[in-house]
N, C-alpha and C positions, 0 to 999 in steps of 0.2 A: 939805489934800489940794485938788490944780485940778482940775480933767477937760480941762482948756484944755490941760496939758503929759504926758496922757497916762497920770495918775495913778488911777486906777480900782479902784475896790472888790470886795474879790473875792467873788464872786456862787456861789454850787451850782448853776450852771444844772442841770446833768448828774439832782443828785435834783429840784432842782423840776421840770424839765421836758422829765419821759424822750419822753414820748411827744413831744414838738416834736422834741426828738434824731430821733428814728424816721424821723419825716415829713422831715425833712432828708437825712437816710439816703438815704431810699425817693427825694425827689427828687433828687439828688445823680448816682440811677442813669437815671432819667429825663433829665436834663438831658447826659449823658454819650450818653444812648440817640438824643437830637436831636441832638446836635453830629458826629458819627456819622453817621448820616442827613445832614447837609450838607454831609455830606466833609472835615469838618476831622480832623486827625489827632489818636490819640491825649496824641504829644508836647504841638504845639500848644496842646491845649489847657491842659493841665499850665504853658505859657508865656503863656496865657490868665488861668489863675486864678493862677502868679505876677508876675504881672501889677499884677493887685488888689490883691492879701500885699503888697507894694512899697507901694504906693501906700497903707494903710491901716497898714501897719506892722506887721502879724501873723509875730512869731516864728515863731510854730508853723507855722504855715503857706507861709510864705518859706523855709522849712529843708522841708513835706513834699514843695510842687511841686519845689524847685531837685531831690531824690531822684528823685521821680519821671519828671519834663524826664527826668533822665538817665538813667534805665532800660529809656525808649523810647526811646531812641539821640539825643537833644538835643545835642548841639556841646554842653561849654561858653561855646564864644562866642555861641550865640542866650539861652543860659541869661543867661549875664552882661550881656552886650544887647543883655535885655528889661526893660533897667535905662535906657536910654534909647535907645528903639525911632527914635524918630525922626533918631537919629545914626548908626544903623550898617546899616551896605551888608549884611547877611543875610538881611534878607527881606525878598519879594515884596513888591509894590506890595499884592496881597491882604491880605498876613502885615500889613504894616502900618497899614496898614485897619480891621481886625479889632483891631488893640490900640490906638489908636485909638480905636476905638468902645468898648471893654470900660475903655480910662480913663476918655471920658465919660458912660457907667454908672457907676462910680465914683466918678466929681468929680462927681456928681450937674450936667455940664454938657451942655448943650443939644449932641447929637451933631451933630457938618460936614457943608451939605453934603455935598461931594466923598464923606465916610465914606457915607451915606446912599446913595449916588449908583451908587458901586465896588464893593456889595459885593452876591449875588441875597437877597432875602428870609429863604428858609430858613436864610442864613449868618446875619442881622442878627436875626434874631431863640434863634438858639443863643445867639452871642457875647450878645446881649444877657438869655439864660438863665441862661448862667452866671457875669454881672458879678450879679445878684441872689443867685444863689445861693454865691457867694463869699464875696459882701460881706454874709450869713448866717453865713458860719462864720467868718469871718476875728471879726466880732462876738463869736459867744459865745467864742471860743476867748482875743481878749484878757478882755472879762467878764470872765470860769470863770477864767485865770489860766492857762492849758493849758499844761503843765510840755514843757520840750522830754525825752526822750528819747533827744536825738543826742548820735552823742561832737562 
């Protein structure tokens, strides 16, 4: 078994830490409210979560946030191009900065100065909290071998 190749032992995290999952679920609501207060649309928030999930390779969350983004009216083009936002013409400079920030937070890279200066503080905070949250959910899904219940 090689952890570097993505072979992780299945751990029953739901049974062993149901209180933690409840707190994560509550935090999810708080982060969604924070994002809405910062002016981020629900659909774009799912694109942010999708971007982090793609980077982390979390199949469950990739499917979940693709479906949720689509249900909020995000176009197939934007959903597909969240995998390569720097080469896409469908994101505003503001959205591209947010996508770059979620990538930096997910990969634990120092955010670039242009990202920091181009987004208002409330947006930077909302995007950073979104990254913290989705990275926790990704790790839960990956380590618990969460199964896809989608067609």
